[in-house]
C-alpha positions as protocol buffer text, in pm:
chain_id: "A"
residue {
  index: 1
  type: MET
  ca { x: 664 y: -1270 z: 111 }
}
residue {
  index: 2
  type: TRP
  ca { x: 382 y: -1054 z: -24 }
}
residue {
  index: 3
  type: LEU
  ca { x: 261 y: -1007 z: 332 }
}
residue {
  index: 4
  type: LEU
  ca { x: 600 y: -863 z: 428 }
}
residue {
  index: 5
  type: VAL
  ca { x: 622 y: -635 z: 123 }
}
residue {
  index: 6
  type: LEU
  ca { x: 274 y: -493 z: 177 }
}
residue {
  index: 7
  type: GLY
  ca { x: 323 y: -466 z: 553 }
}
residue {
  index: 8
  type: TYR
  ca { x: 646 y: -270 z: 521 }
}
residue {
  index: 9
  type: ALA
  ca { x: 493 y: -48 z: 255 }
}
residue {
  index: 10
  type: ALA
  ca { x: 189 y: 16 z: 477 }
}
residue {
  index: 11
  type: VAL
  ca { x: 405 y: 117 z: 774 }
}
residue {
  index: 12
  type: ILE
  ca { x: 627 y: 344 z: 562 }
}
residue {
  index: 13
  type: THR
  ca { x: 326 y: 507 z: 396 }
}
residue {
  index: 14
  type: THR
  ca { x: 158 y: 568 z: 731 }
}
residue {
  index: 15
  type: VAL
  ca { x: 472 y: 734 z: 870 }
}
residue {
  index: 16
  type: LEU
  ca { x: 503 y: 950 z: 558 }
}
residue {
  index: 17
  type: TRP
  ca { x: 136 y: 1044 z: 585 }
}
residue {
  index: 18
  type: TYR
  ca { x: 185 y: 1169 z: 944 }
}
residue {
  index: 19
  type: VAL
  ca { x: 501 y: 1360 z: 850 }
}
residue {
  index: 20
  type: TYR
  ca { x: 339 y: 1534 z: 554 }
}
residue {
  index: 21
  type: ARG
  ca { x: 20 y: 1596 z: 751 }
}
residue {
  index: 22
  type: ALA
  ca { x: 223 y: 1771 z: 1023 }
}
residue {
  index: 23
  type: ARG
  ca { x: 377 y: 1995 z: 755 }
}
residue {
  index: 24
  type: GLY
  ca { x: 32 y: 2083 z: 626 }
}
residue {
  index: 25
  type: GLU
  ca { x: 82 y: 1915 z: 290 }
}
residue {
  index: 26
  type: ASP
  ca { x: -183 y: 1692 z: 137 }
}
residue {
  index: 27
  type: LEU
  ca { x: -57 y: 1422 z: -96 }
}
residue {
  index: 28
  type: CYS
  ca { x: -358 y: 1191 z: -45 }
}
residue {
  index: 29
  type: LEU
  ca { x: -131 y: 943 z: 134 }
}
residue {
  index: 30
  type: ASN
  ca { x: -422 y: 852 z: 357 }
}
residue {
  index: 31
  type: TYR
  ca { x: -577 y: 669 z: 61 }
}
residue {
  index: 32
  type: LEU
  ca { x: -257 y: 478 z: -9 }
}
residue {
  index: 33
  type: SER
  ca { x: -227 y: 388 z: 360 }
}
residue {
  index: 34
  type: ILE
  ca { x: -583 y: 255 z: 370 }
}
residue {
  index: 35
  type: ILE
  ca { x: -529 y: 52 z: 52 }
}
residue {
  index: 36
  type: LEU
  ca { x: -205 y: -99 z: 181 }
}
residue {
  index: 37
  type: TRP
  ca { x: -334 y: -169 z: 532 }
}
residue {
  index: 38
  type: GLY
  ca { x: -646 y: -331 z: 388 }
}
residue {
  index: 39
  type: ALA
  ca { x: -434 y: -554 z: 165 }
}
residue {
  index: 40
  type: THR
  ca { x: -201 y: -636 z: 454 }
}
residue {
  index: 41
  type: VAL
  ca { x: -489 y: -740 z: 681 }
}
residue {
  index: 42
  type: MET
  ca { x: -643 y: -943 z: 400 }
}
residue {
  index: 43
  type: PHE
  ca { x: -318 y: -1130 z: 332 }
}
residue {
  index: 44
  type: PHE
  ca { x: -253 y: -1175 z: 704 }
}
residue {
  index: 45
  type: ILE
  ca { x: -587 y: -1353 z: 739 }
}
residue {
  index: 46
  type: ASP
  ca { x: -507 y: -1559 z: 428 }
}
residue {
  index: 47
  type: SER
  ca { x: -166 y: -1654 z: 569 }
}
residue {
  index: 48
  type: LEU
  ca { x: -319 y: -1741 z: 904 }
}
residue {
  index: 49
  type: TYR
  ca { x: -579 y: -1962 z: 739 }
}
residue {
  index: 50
  type: SER
  ca { x: -308 y: -2134 z: 532 }
}
residue {
  index: 51
  type: TYR
  ca { x: -96 y: -2186 z: 843 }
}
residue {
  index: 52
  type: LEU
  ca { x: -388 y: -2344 z: 1029 }
}
residue {
  index: 53
  type: ASN
  ca { x: -428 y: -2584 z: 736 }
}
residue {
  index: 54
  type: GLY
  ca { x: -64 y: -2696 z: 760 }
}
residue {
  index: 55
  type: GLU
  ca { x: 107 y: -2470 z: 509 }
}
residue {
  index: 56
  type: GLU
  ca { x: 381 y: -2212 z: 567 }
}
residue {
  index: 57
  type: PHE
  ca { x: 279 y: -1883 z: 726 }
}
residue {
  index: 58
  type: ILE
  ca { x: 505 y: -1674 z: 502 }
}
residue {
  index: 59
  type: GLU
  ca { x: 607 y: -1816 z: 168 }
}
residue {
  index: 60
  type: ILE
  ca { x: 959 y: -1708 z: 75 }
}
residue {
  index: 61
  type: SER
  ca { x: 1019 y: -1755 z: -296 }
}
residue {
  index: 62
  type: VAL
  ca { x: 1087 y: -1552 z: -606 }
}
residue {
  index: 63
  type: ASP
  ca { x: 725 y: -1592 z: -718 }
}
residue {
  index: 64
  type: ALA
  ca { x: 600 y: -1461 z: -383 }
}
residue {
  index: 65
  type: ALA
  ca { x: 835 y: -1162 z: -404 }
}
residue {
  index: 66
  type: VAL
  ca { x: 720 y: -1083 z: -758 }
}
residue {
  index: 67
  type: LEU
  ca { x: 358 y: -1108 z: -644 }
}
residue {
  index: 68
  type: GLY
  ca { x: 426 y: -877 z: -350 }
}
residue {
  index: 69
  type: PHE
  ca { x: 586 y: -610 z: -565 }
}
residue {
  index: 70
  type: SER
  ca { x: 315 y: -648 z: -829 }
}
residue {
  index: 71
  type: LEU
  ca { x: 50 y: -586 z: -563 }
}
residue {
  index: 72
  type: LEU
  ca { x: 245 y: -286 z: -442 }
}
residue {
  index: 73
  type: LEU
  ca { x: 259 y: -153 z: -798 }
}
residue {
  index: 74
  type: VAL
  ca { x: -120 y: -191 z: -835 }
}
residue {
  index: 75
  type: ALA
  ca { x: -173 y: -3 z: -507 }
}
residue {
  index: 76
  type: LEU
  ca { x: 57 y: 277 z: -625 }
}
residue {
  index: 77
  type: VAL
  ca { x: -126 y: 304 z: -959 }
}
residue {
  index: 78
  type: VAL
  ca { x: -462 y: 330 z: -781 }
}
residue {
  index: 79
  type: TRP
  ca { x: -316 y: 597 z: -550 }
}
residue {
  index: 80
  type: LEU
  ca { x: -178 y: 793 z: -845 }
}
residue {
  index: 81
  type: PHE
  ca { x: -518 y: 779 z: -1012 }
}
residue {
  index: 82
  type: ILE
  ca { x: -679 y: 918 z: -694 }
}
residue {
  index: 83
  type: LEU
  ca { x: -404 y: 1180 z: -668 }
}
residue {
  index: 84
  type: PHE
  ca { x: -463 y: 1296 z: -1027 }
}
residue {
  index: 85
  type: LEU
  ca { x: -839 y: 1312 z: -972 }
}
residue {
  index: 86
  type: LYS
  ca { x: -822 y: 1506 z: -645 }
}
residue {
  index: 87
  type: ASP
  ca { x: -526 y: 1726 z: -751 }
}
residue {
  index: 88
  type: PRO
  ca { x: -459 y: 1853 z: -395 }
}
residue {
  index: 89
  type: LYS
  ca { x: -185 y: 2096 z: -500 }
}
residue {
  index: 90
  type: ARG
  ca { x: -390 y: 2219 z: -797 }
}
residue {
  index: 91
  type: VAL
  ca { x: -113 y: 2145 z: -1045 }
}
residue {
  index: 92
  type: PHE
  ca { x: -346 y: 2061 z: -1331 }
}
residue {
  index: 93
  type: ARG
  ca { x: -580 y: 2352 z: -1263 }
}
residue {
  index: 94
  type: LYS
  ca { x: -288 y: 2598 z: -1277 }
}
residue {
  index: 95
  type: ALA
  ca { x: -170 y: 2453 z: -1608 }
}
residue {
  index: 96
  type: LEU
  ca { x: -512 y: 2492 z: -1766 }
}
């Protein structure tokens, strides 16, 4: 399930990145896309390895869903940290 959550989030983030990039806005979504795609590829390889060893390819359970959303939350926190550091719209610099 975590593979599906991260995969959907990676696709949505990539689409949003292209839309905002076309508008000329920089929200550092490229960092979030890279984080999510990296996690998706990592968990895809893990799922493939588990499948080759006789386990399920995608585990559907409440624990797997909680893990998927927890991983998504960690990725969003890392992205927010990067966003605050880079401050692309200069929100913090204007306030100071």
